[in-house]
N, C-alpha and C positions, 0 to 999 in steps of 0.2 A: 504494500500500500504506500501511497505517497507520504511525504513528510507531513505529519499531523501538527496542527496548531497547538501551542501550549499557552496557558495564561500564567504569567509569573505572579508571585505574591505582591510584587511592587505594582503591577498593572491591574490587580484585581480591584473591583469596586462593586457596589450594590450587593446583590445576593451572593455573588461569587466571593467577595471579601468576607461576608458573614460566614459562609460555609467553610471557607479556609480557616477562619478562627476556630470554628467549632470542630473541624477535623483535627486540628492540632491538639485541642483540648481532649477530645473524646478518644482519639487514637493514642494519646499520651506521647507525642513526639514533638520535635523542635522545628519542624518545617513541613511543607506540603510537597510530596514527591511527584516525580514526572507522571506517573500513572494517573494521579488525581488531577494534575494540571491539564492533562489531555481531555478529560471529561469536562473540565471547566470551559473549554472552547464552545460548549453547548450549554449556555447558562441556564435556560429554563429547565432542561433535562437535569442539569447538575443539582439545582436547588430541589427539584422534586425527588430525584434519586436519594439525596441526603435525608429529606423529610421521611421517605419511606424506610430508609435503612437505619437511621440514628437510634431508634428504640432498641434494635438488636445490638448495634455496635457498642453501646455503652453498658452492656450486660457482662456479668461474670461468665456466662455461657459463651459469649463471643470470644472473650479473652482465653478461655480454656480450649476452645476449638482451635484458635490460632496457635496456642501452645502445642497442641497435638500435631498440627501440620509442621511446625518447626521441628518437633522431635522426630517425626517421620523422615524429614529431610536429613537431619543429623544422623539418624540411625542408618540410612542408606549410604551416606557419604563415609561413615565410619568403616564400611566394608571395603572401600577402595583404597588404593595406595595413596599415602600422604602426598600432597602437592609438592612441597619443598620450596614454595615461592618465598616464604618468610625468611628462610636462611639463604636464599639465593641473591639477596641484595643487601647493601650496606645502608642501614638507616640508624640515625642517632636515637637516643632514648626518648627525646621529645617527639620525634617523628613516629616512632613505634607506638607511643602512647596515643597519638592522634589517629593513626591507622586503626588501632584497636577500638577507638571510639566510634569510628565510621562503621566497623563491622558490628558492633553492639547496637548502634542506632538502627541499622538496616535489619539486623537480626530481630529486633523488636517490631519493626514496621512491616517487613515484607510478608510475613504470614497473614497479617491482618488485611493487607491489600489484596492478597490472593483470595482470601475468604470473601471479601467484599466484592471483588470482580466476579467470582463464581456465582454469588447470590444475585448480582445484577443481571448477569447473562441469563441465568435460569429464568428470572422474572421476564426478561425481554422475549424469551421464546415460549412464554406462557406455561412454564413448569412451576410447580408449587415451591415456595420458599417459606420456611418457618412452620411452626406447629400450632399457630393460632392460640397461644396462651392468652390468659386474661391480661389486658394492658396493665403494666405496673407490677406484675407478679414476680418477674425475674429479678434476682439480685443485680444491682448496678455497682460499678466501680468508680472510684475517685477519678476526677479529670486532672489533666495537666501532666507535662513531661516530668520524669524524675530529674532531680537537681543535678545528678551526675551525668545525664545524657549529653552527648556531643551536639554542637550546633550543626545544622544541615547546611553544608557549604559545598559548592560545586565549581568545576571548571566549565567554561562556556561550551555549549554543544558544538560550536564551530570554532575550536581553538586555533590560535595562530601557529602553534607548534606542529610541525609536519608529522612527527611521530605520533602525537595524540590524534591528529586527524585520521591517520591511517588506522590506528587502533580502534577508534570509534567506528569507522566505516566497517571494519572487520567484525566488530562486536554486533552491530546492528544487522549485518548480513547473516550472522550466525544465529543470533537469538530471535531475530525478526523485528519488524517495526511494531509499534510506532515510537521513534525517537531513541536516543541513547539512554539506557536505564540510569537512574539516579545514583546507584551505588558505584557504577563505573566512573561517572563524572566526578563523584566525590573522591574516589581512590586515585583519580588522575592528578590530584594535587601532589602525588608522589609517583611520577611517570615510570620510574624504573621498577617500582613494586607492581604497578598495574601491568606493565609489559611482561614481567616474570610470571605474574598470576595468570594472565590471559593466555600466554603461550602454553601453559599447562592445562588450563580449563578447556580450551577449544577442542583439542583432540579427544578429550574424554567425553565430550558431549556427543560424539559420533558413535560411542560404544553402546552395545546393546543394553548393558546393565543400566547405563544412564537413561537411555530412551525409555526403558521399562519403568524405571523409578519415577521419571517425570510423568508418565502416563498414570501411574498409580497415585501419585500425589495430586494430580488433577482430579481424579475420581474421588479421592478423599475430600478435597475441598468442596466438591459439589454435594457430597454426602453430609458434610458438616453444615453447609448452607441450608440444606433441606431440614436439618434438625434444630435450627435456631429457634428461639422462643416464640417470636412473633411473625405472623404472616406479612408478606411484602406485596403491596399492590403497585405494580409498575408494568407497563406494556409498551410495545412499539406503536400500537395504535394511539395510545395516550400521548406518546412523544410526538407523533406526527400531528396530532390535534393541537398541540401547543406551538406549531410552526417550526419545530426543529426538524433537521434532516434525519429521520429515523434510521435510514439505511446507513448513514455515516456514523451515527451513534453506535449502532450495532457492530459495524466493522471495527471501530476502535475498541469496544468492549470485548469483542471476540478475540482480537489480536492480543490484548492485554492478558486475558485469561489463558490463552495458549502459551504465552512465553513466561508467565510468572512462575509456574512450577520449575522450569529450567533455571530461572534466576535464583529461586530459593535453594535449589540443590547446589548451584555454584557458590552461593553465599555460605551454605553449610560447609562446603569443602574449605573455603577460606577461613572460616571460624575454627575448624578443627586443626588447620595448619598453623594458626597463630597462637602462641602460648598466652595464657592469662586472659583470654577473651571470655566474657560471661556467656555461657551456652544458653542461658535464659535471661530475659530482661528482668528488671526489678519488679517483683510481684505487685499487682494493683491492690490497694486497700479497698475495703468495702466503702461505698458511698453512703454516709450516714446523714440522711436528710429526712425531715418530717414527711409523713404520708401526703399531707395536703400540698407540699411543695412538689413532690414527685408527680402527683396527679395534675397539677397545673402545668408542669413542663411537658406532659404527655398530650395535652390538648392541642 
């Protein structure tokens, strides 16, 4: 597919700006990733998608489902030969600290984005999402990124550096559009490390074990989406009725859902390859709010 438009956090306004703020809070991360910025190019869809999905995303059930997807990716990657990218380059202590921060940030975020994309795609093809629990029945978690989480910082998608341009082109050719995934743009702040990592990740992606693991992870994400607490009402017909290009929305969503299992498996390999990286993000505390406040927020 052609290069898809993204809406930066700086350029966001109106409903998109509001949803970006809520995404950072509810997903408990420090920025809005590429996948979400691509959806924001369709602002009416984006706002409605978030209205439909937020009641699920803020629950303990969603957090635990994302944890299971992360664990599945880590378990699969643990069966493969260690990458060796971490020891293949010379990075100072501060650089290694910041690289670990990127891996932990995306380790917390990517399983949630995969689950979100799977749920949205299922809804767009009129498949059931959620178990239709009573609104407000599911435990919710506290909002906001953990204090120790790294800032989301990236290299431009069209960098001046020829090596990075070549790497980015190869990454997108291999994992698929739309756009250069955020974790690779973040790791490009240390080009030697990204080059060493990608030179090892790329050939592994062609192996049968990787392909089968990615397919299994995609199936798991859809299964988890179907088991979320609340039903999701969203359809291509509704998207079209709001004046959005429903076919384009679906193409972007479909492309994201297809490549996210691969990205999560690659991230799992990088996590296992780097010492002292948290395999799991900081657990979310229960959200302690009065019932009348919760009821008001769900209206």
